[in-house]
N, C-alpha and C positions, 0 to 999 in steps of 0.2 A: 853406596848406588843407588838407584834408582831407575825403576821405567814406570814411563806413561805408556798408555796403551791405550788407541783410542779404539771404538770398535764400528765395524758395518751393522746398518739395523734396517732390516724390513719386516713386513708384516704379510699375511697370506690371509686369506679372505674365502669361502667355500661357495662355491657357484659363480654368476655374472656380477656377485658386487665388486664395486672398485678397489683398487685396493688402495690400502692406509697412504698417506707420505709418513715418511722419516719421523720429518716432526711430529705428525700426530699421536705417532709410536710409541714416540719418546716421552710426551708429553704425557702417556698415559704409564709408562714407568716410571716417573721421578713424580709421579702426581702421590704418593706416598712420602716424598721424600722432602715435599715443597708444600704440605699440609704440615708435617710435624715437624720443620725449621724455616720456613716460610723461604725460602733457597733451596735454588738445584744445584749449591757450589758447596759442597760441607766438608768436614774430618768425620771419617768414623771411628769407631770404634779400637777396629785395631791401625788407630794413626795412618791410615793414607786417607787419603782427597777424593773424594769422589765428583763429577760433576755434568753438565751437560755442556760439549764444547760447540765450537761456530758447524752446523754443519747439521745438527740433530745428531754429533756422536756423541754414543757413551761413551765416558772416560773414568780412566782408575788411577790413578799417580799411588804407586805401594810408596810404602814409610820406607825410612834412611835404613835403610841394611848395612853389615856389613862382612856378608859373603854372600858369597854364587848362592849356596843351597838357599840361606834362608834368602834371597831378591827369591830366589823361583815361587818358591814358598809364597809367599804374598803376592806374588805377580799370581801364580795360578789361584789364591785367594781372590785373587779381583776377578777372575769368571766366572766365577757359583755367586759371588756378592751382584755380579751385574743381572744375571741369567737367575734369581731368586728375583728381582725385580720386574724380569723377563717376565717371570710362569703368575707371579704377581699381576701381572698387568691382564698379564691373560682370563684371570680368575674373574678381573673388574670388569672386561670387556665381554665376557658370557654371559655377568651377571647383565647386561645391557640388551644383551639377544645376538652377539657377535661371535660367531666362535672362529674367533682371531690365532693363527699361529704365528709368535714373534721367533725373528731369528735373527740373533746374533754372532756375526763372524769377526774370527780375532784374523784376518788379515788385510792387503791395505794396496788394494787398487776395486774398484766398481765399474759396471759396465758400461761408463758412461766417461770413460778416463779419470777418473776425480781418482787423489791419490789420499792417504791419512793414514797416520803414523803410529810408530812406535820409536818411541822419543829416552836417550837411554841415560845417567848423568852419571858422573864423576866426578867424587870431590877430587879436586888437587889446588897442590898450594897455594896463593896470589905471588909466589918468585917465580913460578912456570909463566914462561911469558908465550901467552897465545898463537903469536903467530908463528912462532918457532914446533911447537908444539902440534900447528894444524898439518904444518910440512913433513914432521914425520912421520904425525900419526895416519895421514889420510892416504898415502897408497897402500898400510893394512888397512885399510878400511874400504875402500876399493874392491880390493882381492880377497875381503874376508867374507865377503856374495860363494863363494867355492863354498866354504866350511857352515856356512849357516846362515844362509836363501834359501826362502818358503816354496821357492818356487811355483811356475805358473806357464800355464803354455797363452803365447800371448799371441794377439791378436794385430794389425795394426792399427787399429779401429780406436785400443783400447792405448794410446799414447800415440800423438802425433809425432812429438819428439823423436821417434827412431820408430818411422813406418816406414822406411825404405828397408826393413828386414821380412817383416813378411807375417804367416804366420808360423809359432814355430814355439819352441822348449825355452822355457826360462828359467833360471836360476834364480831370480832374485823379482821379489815384485815392484821394491822400490827405483831401482835401479836405473828405471826411464822420466825417474820423474825427482831427480832430483839439480839443480843448472848451475852451482854453484859449488867450491870446493867449503870456502870457510866464510860465514858473513853472517849480520847480526837479523836478516829477512827469514822467514820463515814458511811462510805462500806467496807470496809473490815473486819470489827468487829463492827457491828455495834450497839450501847449501849443506853439507852434508852434516856440520861443524857450527850450530848456530853459536855467532858471538852475543847472545844480550849478557848482561852482565849481571845475571841476579844470582850470585851465590849462599841466597837461604842458609847464611853460617856470619860470623864474625869477616866480615870482606877485607880488611885488613889482615887476613890469617889467608885465608880462602879464597876459591873460586869453582863454579858447577862450569863443566864441563858438556853441550847438549851436545849430545851424539844424534843425529836424528836423521841416518840413512837405512837405521835397519829395518831388514822386514817383523813382522811377527811373528813370533814361534807357537805352534803347537808342542811341537815334541821337547820334553827335557831335557834328554841330552844336550840337542839342539841351542836350547838356551842355553844350557850352563856351555856352550864347547865358546857359544857370542860373545856371551859377555865374560868371561874366566878368561880366552886370551886377550881380547882386549884392555882387559886389568893387567897381563904381563906383558905387554907391549904397555902402555900407560908408566908402570912404576921402571920397564928400563929406558924409557925417555928419560922419565925423574933423574932418575938413578943417575946418568949420565953413559949409559953404554951404550960400547962403539958401534950402533948400527949401521947399517951399506946406508948412502944416498941414496935414494930409490924414487926422491921428487918425481913425479908423472912429466908430463909436455902438454898433456892436456887428459885430467882427469876427468872430467867429462865422457868422453870417448871413449874410454880404456873400462871406465865401467860400465860402460852400455853392449862393448865389445864380450867382456867377461864373462858376462849376465846370457848373452847366447853359447856359450861353451863352456861345454863340463868336462873335454879334455883338458882344461887350464892351461894350454898351448895360444893362448891369446898371447901374439907379442908384445910389448909395450915399449914403448919411446919414453923415455928417459931425460929430461931437459940437460943430465952433464952431459950429453950425447950418446950413452951407452942403450944398449936391450937388455930384456928380462921376461920371461915369460910369467903369466901372472900364478902359476904353480910354484916357481921356484923361488918368485917372491913370498909366497905364503912357506915354501920350505925355508928360507930364512931366518925369519922369523919365528918359527919354529924351532929354525938350531937354534937362537939366542935364547928363546923363553927355555932352553933345553936344559941350556947353560946353567942361568940367569939361579931360577930356582925350583924343584918341587912342586907337582903341581895337580891335581886331579886329573885334570885338563886334555893332558898334555899324549896320556894315552889316544884317545878322541881324535886328538888334532894329527896328532901322526896316521892311524887305522882311514884319514878321510880323504888326508892326502894321499896316502897310502890306492886307495880306491882307484881316485882319481886319475893317476898316472896308469894304473896295467886295466882301468875300463871294467874292471871285478868291484861291482858293488856292496857285492853279498855285504861285507863285512861289516858295513853301516847301512843295512836296507834297514833299518829297524832303530836306526838313530839319529838321522840329518832329515829333516822335513822334508829336500827339496829330492830327495833321493828315496823315502817313503811316498811322496804322493805320483813321482815320478813314474815309481816301482805300478803301484797301482792304473796307473794309466794307461799305461805300456801292456798291463796286462788286459784291458776292455779294449785295445787296439789292436790287439791280439786274435781276441775271442771273436772280436762282431765286423773288425776290416774295417773299422772305422776314420775316419781321417781327423786329424786337428779339430779341422775343427765340424766336428759335430757337433750341434747342441748338451746331450749326453753327457758327454767328456766337459761340457763347460759346466753341469751342472754338480757331476763329481769335483772337477776342480774345486768351484765353489764350497759345496757344501762338506771339502775333508775341515773344511777352520768354522763350521758350527760349532759352537763353545755348547751345547746342551746334555747334557750328559749320556748317554743311550740313543741319540739322535744325530748327533754329528760323523760324518765317517770316521773320523780322523779317535773321536772317543770309542768306535765301535773296532776300530784296531788296537788299539789301545787295551780294551777288555779281553782282546782273545790275546793277548800274549805278541803280536805283532809286532808293537812298538816297546822296549826298552824306557823302563823311568830311571827316573836321578832320584826321587824324592817318596814319601810318601801320601798317601789321601792322611792318615792323620796328622800329619805334618800342616797340610795343606789344611784343612779343616781349623788347628790351632791358630794357625796366620789366619785367619778368617771372623775371629773374636778378640785377641787379645795381639800388642803390640811387640815390636819385636824388644826384647828385653839388654840389648847390650849396646845400644843406638842411645840417642835424643827422643827415638819416637814413645818409648819407655812410659819417658816422662806426660808424651803428650797422652799415652793412651790413657794412664792414670787421672790425669785431668777431666778426659769425656768422662772418662767415664763414675766419675764425683760428679761432675755438669749434671746427668746424665741421670742419675741416682737423687740427686737434690731438687732437681727440674730445673736448674740455674740457669741465666741467660749469661752467656760466655761467648766470647771470640776469638778464635782459632787460628794461627798459620803455620808456616813452618818451622820462623822461629818464635813467637808467642804466644803467649796463655794472658788471656785480662778476664776479666773476673767483673760485671759491666757496674753491677750495685748490689748493694746500697752505695758503698761507698766502692770507684771504680777501683782494681786494680791489678797489676800484671808485672808479669815474667821475660824476659829475654831473655832465651836460650842461645845464644851464640855458637856454640861448640858442641857439634854435633855426632859429637864421641861419648859425651856428657852424658852415663846413664842415672846417674844419682844426684839432684841438686835441695840444699836445702830452701833455696830460694819457692822454689814449687811445692815442698812437704807442707811447707809454711800458707799455702797458696790453698790446699787441700785442707789446710784447716782451718781458712778465714770459709771458704765451702762451707 
């Protein structure tokens, strides 16, 4: 598994100085990277990929992971890595007499209606028929926002696709920004599942399922539930478990309607003519997963659906992102009598996603014990500097560390490790589960 996170970026300057453009901020952030590597697209010592994406979005793609908690550690390590770049850029700007504050937001929308993603990658066997996989998985993804959405105050100008809804609460930030169920497009016609065939592994054995409909998560338990529940559903589909036929009559209309109904009572029309509520669809997936095998996410999944059904969110209001954020915003509304259009609420909504420790609202809540943890700071700090030791990423990490030590000219991608000189030598790693390889040992000797 792997997660790609695109960060929103902004910088403020004191007084009447015009704000810096995202492109200017990003160039300051990536200047040390470009100076060292002559590129803004690199693999870093923890075997993850760090790069500057289209639209001046810093992006971090985790190394290959084989458990939910391991993936969470590397995802959170990415937040700390890009924030360190931002703090370094602030120092560089200060040296030029510019007292800038740089903000990185782990969210999915800006005030102009643009959306940037959190992409999930799951390794599946090549034998899996993508059309069948998509048909069975999409109903789960459409309703998954109830248990794993980041939440936001929706304003019509934020997305013309659903402008008729008016200002209100939305459980998902990505729901209005997908246009198809399964497609090879990414931005032009953004699908829930992208079919571009880039397995980053032996293509005769594997394919990469690229899910781009999910929200970026701040709360560790929400992240674990999002990825863990999806992993369970994929396992059941691959194993041929007899899941109900939930193919939707209209995927896009359904995902947008569900996003605005925190009761889960939205009635969904199925292609077979039946109807079911979003909550009951999630209940069916949970029941099947519970019978399938034991997993730590099942308890949180159960409690979240129970909270939605009862309307008593106190049992998950320290674990589920959209519930945590809505509780915070509701408190301000009750205290000051603001309506949801109030600019202060828009600021709170955005600052929840500021990744700077001690400054972002989420960080403050977590430090005060108002948000539960799933992992530890020690595990995240370890993930910043060391590659996962149970997957192919361990080999990439060793190679990168040796190359840095020897100041060697090398080229690295997800599958290949290459020494460029004096005599080029390359190893191709088609098995993402292989953490040991004698060919890599020989390449390290050569370095």
